[in-house]
VOLUM-960804 format. One record per residue (C-alpha): z, y, x. Coordinates in nm, 2 decimals. Example, Ala and Ser with C-alpha at 12.3 -4.5 7.8 and 13.67 -1.06 7.14 Angstrom:
// residues 2
<atom><pz>0.78</pz><py>-0.45</py><px>1.23</px></atom>
<atom><pz>0.71</pz><py>-0.11</py><px>1.37</px></atom>
// end
This chain:
// residues 181
<atom><pz>0.90</pz><py>-1.01</py><px>2.14</px></atom>
<atom><pz>0.74</pz><py>-1.10</py><px>1.83</px></atom>
<atom><pz>0.97</pz><py>-1.22</py><px>1.57</px></atom>
<atom><pz>0.73</pz><py>-1.35</py><px>1.30</px></atom>
<atom><pz>0.79</pz><py>-1.70</py><px>1.17</px></atom>
<atom><pz>0.52</pz><py>-1.94</py><px>1.19</px></atom>
<atom><pz>0.39</pz><py>-1.87</py><px>0.80</px></atom>
<atom><pz>0.35</pz><py>-1.49</py><px>0.88</px></atom>
<atom><pz>0.25</pz><py>-1.61</py><px>1.23</px></atom>
<atom><pz>-0.03</pz><py>-1.76</py><px>1.02</px></atom>
<atom><pz>-0.16</pz><py>-1.54</py><px>0.79</px></atom>
<atom><pz>-0.19</pz><py>-1.30</py><px>1.03</px></atom>
<atom><pz>-0.44</pz><py>-1.54</py><px>1.16</px></atom>
<atom><pz>-0.63</pz><py>-1.52</py><px>0.91</px></atom>
<atom><pz>-0.60</pz><py>-1.26</py><px>0.86</px></atom>
<atom><pz>-0.79</pz><py>-1.17</py><px>1.20</px></atom>
<atom><pz>-1.09</pz><py>-1.39</py><px>1.06</px></atom>
<atom><pz>-1.12</pz><py>-1.15</py><px>0.79</px></atom>
<atom><pz>-0.97</pz><py>-1.40</py><px>0.51</px></atom>
<atom><pz>-0.98</pz><py>-1.12</py><px>0.19</px></atom>
<atom><pz>-0.66</pz><py>-1.38</py><px>0.08</px></atom>
<atom><pz>-0.47</pz><py>-1.32</py><px>0.35</px></atom>
<atom><pz>-0.53</pz><py>-0.95</py><px>0.33</px></atom>
<atom><pz>-0.42</pz><py>-0.94</py><px>-0.02</px></atom>
<atom><pz>-0.07</pz><py>-1.14</py><px>0.05</px></atom>
<atom><pz>-0.05</pz><py>-0.90</py><px>0.39</px></atom>
<atom><pz>-0.05</pz><py>-0.58</py><px>0.11</px></atom>
<atom><pz>0.14</pz><py>-0.76</py><px>-0.18</px></atom>
<atom><pz>0.47</pz><py>-0.88</py><px>0.06</px></atom>
<atom><pz>0.46</pz><py>-0.55</py><px>0.23</px></atom>
<atom><pz>0.35</pz><py>-0.25</py><px>0.06</px></atom>
<atom><pz>0.58</pz><py>-0.17</py><px>-0.22</px></atom>
<atom><pz>0.81</pz><py>-0.11</py><px>0.08</px></atom>
<atom><pz>0.66</pz><py>0.07</py><px>0.26</px></atom>
<atom><pz>0.59</pz><py>0.30</py><px>-0.03</px></atom>
<atom><pz>0.93</pz><py>0.33</py><px>-0.13</px></atom>
<atom><pz>0.93</pz><py>0.46</py><px>0.20</px></atom>
<atom><pz>0.70</pz><py>0.66</py><px>0.12</px></atom>
<atom><pz>0.73</pz><py>0.79</py><px>-0.14</px></atom>
<atom><pz>1.10</pz><py>0.90</py><px>-0.01</px></atom>
<atom><pz>0.97</pz><py>1.09</py><px>0.28</px></atom>
<atom><pz>0.71</pz><py>1.29</py><px>0.05</px></atom>
<atom><pz>0.85</pz><py>1.33</py><px>-0.30</px></atom>
<atom><pz>0.48</pz><py>1.32</py><px>-0.46</px></atom>
<atom><pz>0.35</pz><py>0.96</py><px>-0.60</px></atom>
<atom><pz>-0.03</pz><py>1.03</py><px>-0.55</px></atom>
<atom><pz>0.02</pz><py>1.15</py><px>-0.20</px></atom>
<atom><pz>0.24</pz><py>0.81</py><px>-0.10</px></atom>
<atom><pz>-0.02</pz><py>0.59</py><px>-0.23</px></atom>
<atom><pz>-0.30</pz><py>0.71</py><px>-0.05</px></atom>
<atom><pz>-0.07</pz><py>0.75</py><px>0.26</px></atom>
<atom><pz>0.06</pz><py>0.38</py><px>0.22</px></atom>
<atom><pz>-0.32</pz><py>0.24</py><px>0.17</px></atom>
<atom><pz>-0.32</pz><py>0.49</py><px>0.53</px></atom>
<atom><pz>-0.11</pz><py>0.27</py><px>0.72</px></atom>
<atom><pz>-0.26</pz><py>-0.16</py><px>0.59</px></atom>
<atom><pz>-0.60</pz><py>0.05</py><px>0.70</px></atom>
<atom><pz>-0.44</pz><py>0.12</py><px>1.06</px></atom>
<atom><pz>-0.29</pz><py>-0.21</py><px>1.01</px></atom>
<atom><pz>-0.55</pz><py>-0.42</py><px>0.98</px></atom>
<atom><pz>-0.77</pz><py>-0.27</py><px>1.22</px></atom>
<atom><pz>-0.45</pz><py>-0.30</py><px>1.49</px></atom>
<atom><pz>-0.51</pz><py>-0.69</py><px>1.36</px></atom>
<atom><pz>-0.82</pz><py>-0.69</py><px>1.40</px></atom>
<atom><pz>-0.85</pz><py>-0.52</py><px>1.80</px></atom>
<atom><pz>-0.53</pz><py>-0.81</py><px>1.83</px></atom>
<atom><pz>-0.27</pz><py>-0.56</py><px>1.88</px></atom>
<atom><pz>0.02</pz><py>-0.68</py><px>1.90</px></atom>
<atom><pz>0.36</pz><py>-0.51</py><px>1.88</px></atom>
<atom><pz>0.68</pz><py>-0.53</py><px>2.04</px></atom>
<atom><pz>0.90</pz><py>-0.51</py><px>1.79</px></atom>
<atom><pz>0.95</pz><py>-0.74</py><px>1.39</px></atom>
<atom><pz>0.67</pz><py>-0.65</py><px>1.24</px></atom>
<atom><pz>0.82</pz><py>-0.50</py><px>0.89</px></atom>
<atom><pz>0.92</pz><py>-0.25</py><px>1.20</px></atom>
<atom><pz>0.57</pz><py>-0.14</py><px>1.34</px></atom>
<atom><pz>0.48</pz><py>-0.13</py><px>0.99</px></atom>
<atom><pz>0.82</pz><py>0.15</py><px>0.93</px></atom>
<atom><pz>0.67</pz><py>0.29</py><px>1.25</px></atom>
<atom><pz>0.32</pz><py>0.39</py><px>1.14</px></atom>
<atom><pz>0.41</pz><py>0.48</py><px>0.80</px></atom>
<atom><pz>0.67</pz><py>0.71</py><px>1.00</px></atom>
<atom><pz>0.35</pz><py>0.81</py><px>1.19</px></atom>
<atom><pz>0.10</pz><py>0.83</py><px>0.92</px></atom>
<atom><pz>0.37</pz><py>1.11</py><px>0.76</px></atom>
<atom><pz>0.43</pz><py>1.32</py><px>1.05</px></atom>
<atom><pz>0.03</pz><py>1.29</py><px>1.12</px></atom>
<atom><pz>0.13</pz><py>1.45</py><px>0.70</px></atom>
<atom><pz>0.32</pz><py>1.63</py><px>0.71</px></atom>
<atom><pz>0.18</pz><py>1.84</py><px>1.02</px></atom>
<atom><pz>-0.18</pz><py>1.89</py><px>0.80</px></atom>
<atom><pz>0.01</pz><py>2.09</py><px>0.51</px></atom>
<atom><pz>0.10</pz><py>2.38</py><px>0.53</px></atom>
<atom><pz>0.58</pz><py>2.48</py><px>0.45</px></atom>
<atom><pz>0.52</pz><py>2.53</py><px>0.09</px></atom>
<atom><pz>0.33</pz><py>2.18</py><px>-0.01</px></atom>
<atom><pz>0.63</pz><py>2.02</py><px>0.19</px></atom>
<atom><pz>0.89</pz><py>2.24</py><px>0.04</px></atom>
<atom><pz>0.71</pz><py>2.09</py><px>-0.22</px></atom>
<atom><pz>0.73</pz><py>1.73</py><px>-0.19</px></atom>
<atom><pz>0.99</pz><py>1.71</py><px>0.14</px></atom>
<atom><pz>1.31</pz><py>1.43</py><px>0.00</px></atom>
<atom><pz>1.47</pz><py>1.19</py><px>-0.13</px></atom>
<atom><pz>1.43</pz><py>1.05</py><px>-0.48</px></atom>
<atom><pz>1.79</pz><py>1.06</py><px>-0.69</px></atom>
<atom><pz>1.85</pz><py>0.84</py><px>-0.98</px></atom>
<atom><pz>2.04</pz><py>1.03</py><px>-1.28</px></atom>
<atom><pz>2.29</pz><py>0.79</py><px>-1.40</px></atom>
<atom><pz>2.22</pz><py>0.82</py><px>-1.78</px></atom>
<atom><pz>1.85</pz><py>0.92</py><px>-1.91</px></atom>
<atom><pz>2.02</pz><py>1.19</py><px>-2.15</px></atom>
<atom><pz>1.88</pz><py>1.60</py><px>-2.10</px></atom>
<atom><pz>2.19</pz><py>1.70</py><px>-1.89</px></atom>
<atom><pz>2.16</pz><py>1.47</py><px>-1.68</px></atom>
<atom><pz>1.80</pz><py>1.45</py><px>-1.61</px></atom>
<atom><pz>1.88</pz><py>1.87</py><px>-1.54</px></atom>
<atom><pz>2.18</pz><py>1.72</py><px>-1.34</px></atom>
<atom><pz>1.92</pz><py>1.48</py><px>-1.22</px></atom>
<atom><pz>1.67</pz><py>1.72</py><px>-1.11</px></atom>
<atom><pz>1.89</pz><py>2.01</py><px>-0.96</px></atom>
<atom><pz>2.05</pz><py>1.80</py><px>-0.73</px></atom>
<atom><pz>1.71</pz><py>1.67</py><px>-0.66</px></atom>
<atom><pz>1.66</pz><py>2.08</py><px>-0.51</px></atom>
<atom><pz>1.96</pz><py>2.08</py><px>-0.35</px></atom>
<atom><pz>1.94</pz><py>1.72</py><px>-0.15</px></atom>
<atom><pz>1.60</pz><py>1.80</py><px>-0.04</px></atom>
<atom><pz>1.62</pz><py>2.16</py><px>0.02</px></atom>
<atom><pz>1.95</pz><py>2.04</py><px>0.30</px></atom>
<atom><pz>1.76</pz><py>1.70</py><px>0.44</px></atom>
<atom><pz>1.42</pz><py>1.95</py><px>0.55</px></atom>
<atom><pz>1.75</pz><py>2.14</py><px>0.69</px></atom>
<atom><pz>1.80</pz><py>1.88</py><px>0.97</px></atom>
<atom><pz>1.60</pz><py>1.71</py><px>1.28</px></atom>
<atom><pz>1.38</pz><py>1.47</py><px>1.23</px></atom>
<atom><pz>1.52</pz><py>1.17</py><px>1.36</px></atom>
<atom><pz>1.83</pz><py>1.23</py><px>1.14</px></atom>
<atom><pz>1.64</pz><py>1.27</py><px>0.87</px></atom>
<atom><pz>1.41</pz><py>0.91</py><px>0.93</px></atom>
<atom><pz>1.77</pz><py>0.77</py><px>1.01</px></atom>
<atom><pz>1.89</pz><py>0.86</py><px>0.67</px></atom>
<atom><pz>1.64</pz><py>0.80</py><px>0.43</px></atom>
<atom><pz>1.56</pz><py>0.44</py><px>0.67</px></atom>
<atom><pz>1.93</pz><py>0.34</py><px>0.55</px></atom>
<atom><pz>2.02</pz><py>0.51</py><px>0.26</px></atom>
<atom><pz>1.72</pz><py>0.51</py><px>0.11</px></atom>
<atom><pz>1.56</pz><py>0.23</py><px>0.24</px></atom>
<atom><pz>1.83</pz><py>0.00</py><px>0.20</px></atom>
<atom><pz>1.79</pz><py>-0.08</py><px>0.62</px></atom>
<atom><pz>2.12</pz><py>-0.24</py><px>0.86</px></atom>
<atom><pz>2.15</pz><py>-0.04</py><px>1.13</px></atom>
<atom><pz>1.97</pz><py>-0.27</py><px>1.33</px></atom>
<atom><pz>1.71</pz><py>-0.26</py><px>1.18</px></atom>
<atom><pz>1.64</pz><py>0.12</py><px>1.22</px></atom>
<atom><pz>1.76</pz><py>0.11</py><px>1.64</px></atom>
<atom><pz>1.41</pz><py>-0.11</py><px>1.59</px></atom>
<atom><pz>1.24</pz><py>0.11</py><px>1.39</px></atom>
<atom><pz>1.17</pz><py>0.41</py><px>1.52</px></atom>
<atom><pz>1.29</pz><py>0.25</py><px>1.95</px></atom>
<atom><pz>1.68</pz><py>0.35</py><px>2.00</px></atom>
<atom><pz>2.00</pz><py>0.14</py><px>2.02</px></atom>
<atom><pz>2.23</pz><py>0.07</py><px>1.74</px></atom>
<atom><pz>2.48</pz><py>0.31</py><px>1.86</px></atom>
<atom><pz>2.25</pz><py>0.65</py><px>1.86</px></atom>
<atom><pz>2.15</pz><py>0.55</py><px>1.48</px></atom>
<atom><pz>2.45</pz><py>0.49</py><px>1.45</px></atom>
<atom><pz>2.52</pz><py>0.86</py><px>1.66</px></atom>
<atom><pz>2.27</pz><py>1.02</py><px>1.49</px></atom>
<atom><pz>2.34</pz><py>0.90</py><px>1.11</px></atom>
<atom><pz>2.73</pz><py>1.06</py><px>1.15</px></atom>
<atom><pz>2.57</pz><py>1.37</py><px>1.28</px></atom>
<atom><pz>2.29</pz><py>1.39</py><px>0.98</px></atom>
<atom><pz>2.56</pz><py>1.34</py><px>0.79</px></atom>
<atom><pz>2.85</pz><py>1.56</py><px>0.90</px></atom>
<atom><pz>2.57</pz><py>1.82</py><px>0.81</px></atom>
<atom><pz>2.45</pz><py>1.72</py><px>0.56</px></atom>
<atom><pz>2.79</pz><py>1.78</py><px>0.40</px></atom>
<atom><pz>2.84</pz><py>2.07</py><px>0.54</px></atom>
<atom><pz>2.51</pz><py>2.17</py><px>0.43</px></atom>
<atom><pz>2.55</pz><py>2.04</py><px>0.05</px></atom>
<atom><pz>2.95</pz><py>2.18</py><px>0.01</px></atom>
<atom><pz>2.90</pz><py>2.55</py><px>0.19</px></atom>
// end
């Protein structure tokens, strides 16, 4: 069930044969969205950059082994990024994770009060997100942080659209209760 366009197929074929231009094109085309996703998960630019590199090393190794994915190429990348992030979280103490976890919120205005309010909101949101289940966190980050559709999130997580929508509903309700309480 490979949903690649003909141009993506050609690009991957070139990458399999170690064409540096094709490898650079894959990285340039997909790295920004993978970086944003990882940044939203870990909350630290340097860690997100390192993890993005790890994702693409794994992708290149899989492409060269001609490993076949059963979902769209993009969904496959996000699944690898998810696994890399999970591995990173497992290898770091809870204090490290607490300092870095969660979504990044941007202040609406650049004034000092907005910056302070934004930082407080980010910390509060990170704390609340940590209390959700891993699946709820994943769905909320992919749906709202990455702006993906429920169908795309379902492909990435290997779940049905209904399950994703239920996780989203329960996650948002739990998040609202945590932030209001």
